[in-house]
matplotlib code that plots the C-alpha trace (Angstrom):
import matplotlib.pyplot as plt

x = [-40.0, -40.2, -38.8, -42.1, -42.5, -38.9, -39.2, -42.5, -40.8, -37.9, -40.4, -42.0, -38.7, -37.2, -36.9, -39.3, -38.2, -40.2, -38.2, -38.7, -42.2, -42.1, -39.8, -39.7, -42.3, -42.3, -39.9, -38.1, -37.9, -39.0, -37.0, -37.8, -34.7, -35.1, -34.4, -30.8, -29.2, -27.0, -27.1, -24.2, -24.1, -21.7, -21.5, -19.4, -19.3, -19.0, -17.8, -17.4, -13.8, -12.6, -14.0, -15.2, -15.8, -18.9, -17.2, -18.7, -22.3, -24.7, -25.9, -22.3, -21.7, -24.9, -24.0, -20.5, -21.7, -23.8, -21.1, -18.5, -20.7, -21.8, -18.1, -17.9, -20.9, -19.2, -16.0, -18.0, -19.7, -23.0, -26.2, -27.4, -30.8, -31.4, -29.7, -30.3, -28.9, -28.3, -27.3, -27.0, -27.2, -28.8, -29.6, -32.8, -32.1, -28.6, -30.2, -32.6, -29.7, -27.7, -30.6, -31.1, -27.6, -27.9, -31.3, -30.0, -27.4, -29.8, -32.2, -29.4, -28.2, -31.6, -30.9, -34.0, -33.9, -35.3, -35.1, -32.6, -32.4, -32.2, -30.8, -29.6, -26.0, -23.9, -21.3, -22.6, -21.9, -23.7, -23.5, -24.8, -25.5, -26.1, -27.6, -26.7, -27.0, -25.1, -26.1, -25.3, -21.7, -20.6, -19.5, -16.0, -13.7, -10.3, -8.9, -8.8, -5.6, -3.1, 0.6, 0.8, -2.5, -2.3, -3.2, -5.5, -7.0, -10.2, -8.9, -6.2, -5.1, -4.3, -7.5, -8.3, -10.3, -13.2, -13.6, -17.0, -17.1, -18.4, -19.0, -17.8, -21.0, -21.2, -17.5, -17.8, -20.8, -19.0, -16.0, -18.1, -16.9, -13.6, -11.8, -9.9, -10.0, -11.2, -11.2, -12.1, -9.4, -10.6, -7.4, -4.7, -3.3, -0.4, -2.6, -5.5, -3.2, -1.5, -4.9, -5.7, -2.3, -2.6, -6.1, -4.9, -1.7, 0.4, 2.8, 2.6, 4.9, 3.8, 5.6, 3.4, 0.6, -1.7, -1.5, -4.3, -3.4, -1.8, -1.2, 2.0, 3.2, 3.3, -0.4, -1.4, 0.3, -0.7, -3.3, -6.6, -10.2, -9.8, -12.7, -11.5, -11.5, -8.3, -8.7, -6.8, -7.3, -5.8, -2.8, -3.8, -7.4, -8.8, -9.4, -12.4, -11.9, -10.6, -8.7, -4.9, -2.5, -0.2, 1.6, 1.3, 0.7, 3.8, 4.7, 6.3, 5.6, 1.8, 1.3, 4.8, 4.9, 7.4, 7.1, 9.5, 11.7, 11.9, 10.0, 6.6, 5.3, 1.5, 1.3, -2.2, -4.8, -5.2, -7.6, -5.5, -2.0, -1.3, -2.6, -0.1]
y = [-12.0, -15.2, -15.9, -15.1, -11.8, -10.9, -11.7, -9.7, -6.7, -6.9, -7.2, -3.9, -2.1, -3.2, -0.6, -1.0, -2.0, -1.9, -4.8, -7.0, -8.3, -10.7, -10.3, -11.4, -13.9, -16.7, -19.5, -17.4, -13.8, -12.8, -10.2, -8.9, -7.3, -4.5, -5.0, -4.4, -5.0, -7.7, -8.8, -8.9, -11.2, -11.2, -12.5, -11.8, -13.2, -11.6, -14.0, -13.1, -13.4, -13.2, -9.9, -8.2, -8.6, -7.8, -4.7, -3.0, -2.1, -4.5, -1.7, -0.9, -4.6, -4.7, -1.7, -3.0, -6.4, -4.9, -2.3, -5.0, -6.6, -3.2, -2.4, -5.4, -4.1, -0.7, -2.3, -3.7, -0.3, -1.6, -0.3, -2.3, -3.9, -6.2, -8.2, -11.4, -12.2, -15.6, -15.2, -17.1, -15.5, -16.3, -12.8, -11.4, -7.8, -8.0, -9.2, -6.3, -3.9, -5.6, -5.1, -1.5, -0.7, -2.8, -1.3, 2.2, 1.7, -0.3, 2.7, 5.1, 3.0, 1.8, -1.8, -3.8, -6.6, -9.5, -12.3, -14.7, -17.1, -16.9, -19.5, -19.6, -20.0, -18.8, -17.4, -14.8, -15.3, -14.0, -14.1, -11.1, -11.6, -8.6, -8.4, -5.4, -4.5, -2.8, -2.0, -4.9, -5.2, -2.3, -4.1, -3.2, -6.2, -7.1, -8.5, -5.4, -3.6, -3.0, -2.0, 1.8, 2.3, 4.5, 3.1, 5.1, 4.6, 6.3, 7.3, 7.1, 3.6, 2.1, 3.1, 1.6, -1.7, -0.3, 2.8, 3.2, 1.8, 4.1, 1.9, 3.9, 3.2, 6.6, 6.5, 2.9, 3.8, 6.8, 4.7, 2.6, 3.1, 4.6, 2.4, -0.6, -2.6, -2.2, -4.0, -3.1, -3.0, -5.5, -7.5, -4.9, -2.9, -5.3, -8.5, -6.9, -5.2, -8.6, -10.2, -7.6, -8.0, -11.8, -11.5, -9.0, -10.8, -7.7, -6.3, -3.1, -0.3, 1.6, 4.9, 6.3, 5.4, 7.8, 6.9, 7.5, 10.0, 8.2, 5.0, 3.5, 2.7, -1.0, -0.9, 1.0, -1.5, -4.7, -4.1, -4.6, -3.5, -0.1, -0.7, 1.9, 1.3, 0.5, 1.1, 1.7, 4.2, 4.4, 6.7, 10.4, 9.7, 12.3, 10.8, 11.6, 14.2, 13.2, 10.1, 9.5, 8.3, 5.6, 4.1, 2.4, -0.9, -2.5, -5.5, -8.3, -11.4, -11.5, -10.4, -9.0, -5.6, -3.0, -0.2, 2.7, 0.5, -2.4, -5.8, -5.6, -8.9, -9.6, -9.7, -8.6, -10.5, -14.2, -16.3, -19.5, -18.2, -19.4, -22.9, -23.4]
z = [17.2, 15.2, 11.7, 9.9, 11.7, 10.9, 7.2, 7.0, 8.6, 6.1, 3.2, 4.3, 4.7, 1.4, -1.4, -4.3, -7.8, -11.0, -12.5, -9.4, -10.0, -7.0, -4.0, -0.4, 0.7, -2.0, -2.9, -5.5, -6.5, -10.1, -11.9, -15.4, -17.1, -19.5, -23.2, -24.3, -20.9, -19.5, -15.9, -13.5, -10.5, -7.6, -4.1, -1.0, 2.5, 5.9, 8.6, 12.3, 13.4, 9.9, 8.5, 11.7, 15.4, 17.5, 18.8, 15.7, 15.5, 13.7, 11.3, 10.3, 9.5, 7.4, 5.4, 4.8, 3.8, 0.9, 0.1, -0.6, -3.3, -4.7, -5.2, -7.6, -9.6, -9.7, -11.1, -14.0, -14.7, -13.5, -12.0, -8.9, -9.2, -6.2, -3.5, -1.7, 1.8, 3.3, 7.0, 10.3, 13.7, 17.0, 18.1, 16.3, 17.6, 16.0, 12.8, 12.8, 13.3, 10.5, 8.1, 9.1, 7.9, 4.8, 3.8, 4.5, 1.7, -0.4, -0.5, -1.3, -4.2, -5.6, -4.6, -3.7, -1.2, -3.1, -0.5, 1.0, 3.9, 7.7, 10.1, 13.7, 14.7, 17.6, 15.1, 12.7, 9.0, 5.9, 2.1, 0.1, -3.6, -5.8, -9.3, -11.4, -15.1, -17.9, -21.5, -23.7, -24.5, -22.2, -19.1, -17.8, -17.5, -16.2, -19.4, -21.7, -20.5, -23.3, -23.3, -23.2, -21.2, -18.2, -14.7, -12.3, -8.9, -7.7, -4.2, -1.6, -0.4, 2.9, 4.6, 8.0, 7.7, 9.6, 7.5, 5.7, 2.2, -0.6, -3.7, -6.7, -8.7, -10.5, -11.5, -12.8, -14.9, -16.2, -17.3, -19.7, -23.2, -22.1, -19.6, -21.2, -17.9, -14.4, -11.0, -7.5, -4.8, -2.2, -1.6, -2.0, -4.9, -5.6, -5.7, -7.6, -10.2, -10.6, -11.3, -13.9, -15.6, -15.7, -17.2, -19.8, -20.6, -19.8, -17.1, -15.1, -14.0, -10.9, -10.1, -7.3, -4.9, -3.2, 0.5, 3.0, 5.7, 8.7, 6.7, 5.2, 1.7, 2.6, 3.7, 0.6, -1.7, 0.1, 2.8, 1.1, 2.0, 0.2, -2.3, -4.7, -8.5, -10.3, -14.0, -17.2, -20.0, -23.4, -23.6, -23.8, -22.9, -20.5, -17.0, -14.8, -12.2, -8.7, -9.8, -9.5, -12.2, -10.7, -13.6, -17.0, -18.6, -20.3, -22.4, -20.4, -18.5, -17.7, -14.1, -13.6, -11.8, -10.7, -8.2, -8.8, -10.9, -8.4, -8.6, -6.9, -5.5, -5.3, -1.5, -0.9, 1.2, 0.4, 2.6, 1.9, 2.0, 5.6, 4.6, 1.8]

ax = plt.figure().add_subplot(projection="3d")
ax.plot(x, y, z, "-o")
ax.set_aspect("equal")
plt.show()
């Protein structure tokens, strides 16, 4: 199968979108947003040897590649619209498997495949860009947490790195208008909470963490790849069902954190930590 045949196959398999007036097959996609909405854009990479190995199936990697970006859209309270995928791989059968997994999740979440780029390389790498939308002025952000707010997470932390990601899109959309701040947990609770606190100019006091069965408190605090939502609600606000309260926002040095009364360092995953 050559590149043109592969692209045409992907075009036929891609979910339809009313707002995507021109998708795969031209130099650019054309998207017509609805009145009264703002667009969200995010991108995330998957690199062989960094994020995964070939011991995992191509379809599981494809699904995970899209899920990582959809988790960012969920953290903003957004609804996914379309994705674009730039990738390099020398094995066309592996590429087909990758897209089977990606498109399976795309169809389930209403995310159209609008285009991208294909190249050949012995080492697989890809970049998945997702566009989402929110009603104007309703996007969840990192910088809205205030002293006295309560901190919640959407699920247990410390999950295995190869566990399937379920982007919390419905929860994120339900938090619009109530959550004061939100971020997805991709690099570890300690690091992502620190980022939220720095953006919001506040400190945090964590008193408990829901640990995934078989994991450890260290992994739950610092491990990353959980893709749950970390969010804050004003004091006494009723939380959604199924979430866990883990602490509260406090006044103090921006980014400072404690866990059960002791200082908590932001030790989550950092691509460049070993290089510094």
